[in-house]
Every structure is written in structure tokens, then in C-alpha cells.
C-alpha positions as CSV (number, residue, x, y, z in Angstrom):
1,M,0.0,0.0,0.0
2,R,2.8,2.3,0.9
3,F,4.5,1.7,-2.5
4,R,1.2,2.3,-4.3
5,N,0.7,5.7,-2.5
6,L,4.3,6.6,-3.3
7,M,3.8,5.8,-7.0
8,L,0.5,7.8,-7.1
9,G,2.2,10.7,-5.5
10,L,5.1,10.6,-7.9
11,A,2.7,10.3,-10.9
12,S,0.7,13.3,-9.7
13,V,3.9,15.4,-9.4
14,L,4.9,14.4,-12.9
15,V,1.5,15.3,-14.4
16,V,1.4,18.7,-12.7
17,A,5.0,19.4,-13.8
18,A,4.2,18.4,-17.4
19,C,1.1,20.6,-17.5
20,T,2.7,23.7,-16.0
21,P,3.2,26.3,-18.8
22,Q,6.8,26.8,-19.6
23,A,8.1,30.3,-20.4
24,A,8.9,30.8,-24.0
25,P,12.6,31.2,-24.7
26,D,13.9,34.8,-24.8
27,T,14.6,35.5,-28.4
28,S,15.0,39.2,-28.0
29,A,18.8,39.3,-28.5
30,A,18.5,37.2,-31.7
31,D,15.6,39.4,-32.9
32,E,17.6,42.5,-32.2
33,A,20.6,41.1,-34.1
34,A,18.3,40.1,-37.0
35,I,16.8,43.6,-37.3
36,R,20.3,45.3,-37.2
37,T,21.4,42.9,-40.0
38,L,18.2,43.6,-41.9
39,V,18.9,47.4,-41.8
40,G,22.4,46.9,-43.2
41,E,21.1,44.6,-45.9
42,F,18.4,47.1,-46.8
43,V,20.9,50.0,-47.1
44,A,23.3,47.9,-49.2
45,A,20.5,46.9,-51.5
46,W,19.3,50.6,-51.7
47,N,22.9,51.6,-52.7
48,T,22.9,49.3,-55.6
49,A,19.2,49.9,-56.6
50,D,18.6,46.2,-56.0
51,A,14.8,46.1,-55.6
52,A,14.8,42.3,-55.9
53,T,16.7,42.3,-52.5
54,Y,14.9,45.1,-50.6
55,G,11.4,44.5,-52.1
56,P,10.7,41.4,-49.9
57,M,11.8,43.3,-46.9
58,I,8.6,45.4,-47.1
59,A,5.3,43.9,-46.0
60,E,2.3,43.9,-48.3
61,D,0.4,46.1,-45.9
62,A,3.3,48.4,-45.1
63,V,2.8,52.2,-44.7
64,L,5.5,54.8,-45.5
65,M,5.2,58.2,-43.8
66,Q,7.6,60.8,-45.3
67,P,8.1,64.4,-44.4
68,A,5.9,65.7,-47.2
69,G,2.7,64.4,-48.6
70,P,0.3,61.8,-47.5
71,P,1.3,58.3,-46.3
72,T,2.1,55.8,-49.0
73,Q,0.2,52.5,-48.4
74,G,1.1,49.1,-49.7
75,H,4.1,47.2,-50.9
76,D,3.9,48.1,-54.5
77,A,3.2,51.8,-54.0
78,I,6.2,52.0,-51.6
79,L,8.4,50.3,-54.1
80,G,7.2,52.8,-56.7
81,I,8.1,55.8,-54.5
82,M,11.5,54.2,-53.7
83,A,12.3,53.7,-57.4
84,Q,11.8,57.4,-58.0
85,G,14.1,58.3,-55.2
86,I,17.1,56.1,-56.0
87,D,19.9,57.5,-58.2
88,I,23.0,55.6,-57.1
89,A,25.2,57.5,-59.5
90,V,24.8,60.7,-57.5
91,A,24.2,59.6,-53.9
92,Q,24.9,56.8,-51.5
93,Q,23.1,56.2,-48.2
94,T,24.3,55.1,-44.8
95,A,22.3,54.4,-41.7
96,T,22.9,53.8,-38.1
97,V,20.7,51.8,-35.7
98,D,20.4,53.6,-32.4
99,G,18.1,51.1,-30.9
100,V,16.0,48.0,-31.4
101,I,13.1,47.0,-29.1
102,P,11.8,43.5,-29.9
103,M,8.2,42.8,-28.8
104,G,7.2,39.3,-29.8
105,D,6.2,39.3,-33.5
106,Y,6.9,43.1,-33.7
107,A,10.1,45.1,-33.3
108,Y,10.6,48.8,-33.1
109,A,13.9,50.2,-34.5
110,Y,15.2,53.7,-34.9
111,G,18.3,55.6,-35.9
112,T,19.8,58.1,-38.3
113,W,20.5,58.2,-42.0
114,N,22.8,60.1,-44.3
115,V,22.8,60.5,-48.1
116,D,26.1,61.6,-49.3
117,P,26.7,62.9,-52.9
118,T,29.1,61.1,-55.1
119,P,31.6,63.0,-57.3
120,A,29.2,62.5,-60.2
121,A,26.6,64.7,-58.4
122,G,28.7,67.8,-58.8
123,P,29.8,70.4,-56.3
124,D,26.4,72.0,-55.8
125,V,24.7,68.9,-54.3
126,A,24.7,68.9,-50.5
127,A,24.6,65.9,-48.2
128,R,21.3,65.2,-46.5
129,N,20.5,63.5,-43.2
130,G,17.7,62.8,-40.7
131,K,16.2,60.3,-38.5
132,W,14.2,57.1,-39.2
133,S,11.8,54.9,-37.3
134,V,10.5,51.5,-38.4
135,L,8.0,49.1,-36.8
136,Y,8.9,45.7,-38.2
137,K,6.6,42.6,-38.1
138,R,7.5,39.0,-38.4
139,G,6.1,37.4,-41.6
140,A,4.5,34.0,-41.8
141,D,7.9,32.6,-42.9
142,G,9.5,34.1,-39.8
143,A,11.4,36.9,-41.7
144,W,11.2,40.4,-40.4
145,Q,9.5,43.0,-42.7
146,T,9.0,46.7,-42.6
147,Y,5.5,47.4,-41.5
148,R,5.4,51.1,-40.6
149,W,8.2,53.3,-41.7
150,M,8.7,56.9,-41.0
151,W,11.6,59.3,-41.6
152,N,12.4,62.9,-41.5
153,E,15.1,65.2,-42.8
154,A,17.1,67.6,-40.8
155,S,16.0,71.2,-41.3
156,P,18.6,73.7,-42.4
157,A,19.9,75.8,-39.6
158,V,18.2,79.2,-39.4
159,P,20.7,82.0,-39.0
160,A,20.4,83.9,-35.7
161,E,19.2,87.5,-36.0
162,G,22.0,89.9,-35.1
């Protein structure tokens, strides 16, 4: 009888332990690294006008919010806007990632960008810079995609009145 009670007790402990929810593994460090890599890959593809590479990085239901004009909605519309803005002969872009905050199937990233003229641009073309902010979402295949994208451009300094 004692052996039977011991076995029932042990079986009960095992059942309770097996049914206890386990915490999901913390993937935030891996997700942060993946987003940082994605930004680098995006900029590299931008600098070669490689839409075949950066196109899949943008979700079908993405929204682009630029400094001027209404938001651009949808993958194809955003690719159309991007195609108009790329002239790799006269400018190359760089970007820094200042922070990444993974949140499950979403991640928020932000940083700064620079567009520097190439020698082909001529002496009258100035560098441009600003800040960017992107909300990424994980696609069905597990890959991160741009979901909400916003950027601004630094305003020129206003001379002080003297």
C-alpha cells in the first residue's frame, strides 16, 4: 500500500509538472541582431538599386510616412516611391541603428540616416541627413519585414538674427 501511494504521489507530481506552462525562450537578443542585420542589408540593396533584394523586406500592408505628402500605403506603392528616389550615380546612403526593441512578432527600431553625394553629383549637391523609425513585423515565414516606416530630414539651420 505504501508503494502504491508513493507511485501515485510521484505520478501526480509528474503530471502537474508536465502541465505547467513553460516560459517561451527569450529570443529578443536574436531578434535585435536580425533587425540590425536587416537594416544593413536594406541599405546595401538601396545603394545598388537592388529592388529584388529590398522588395521582400517590405510587408504587403506596409505604410511609409515621409516628411511631405500623405502616407504611402502598400508594398507596390512604396516600391514605386523608392524607385523614383534612387539615383545611385549621384548619392549613397548610410544608416545607423540607435536602438531596437523586440516585442514578440513586432520590433521597433530607430536611428539616423545620411545620403552623401558622389563625385558625379557635382559640387552643388549637398549631403542630406535625418532620423528614421520603423516598426517591423514578423512574416509568416519568420522573416522580419518593414510594417510602418517613418523618416524625417534635418531642417537647415536658421541664422540667428543679429
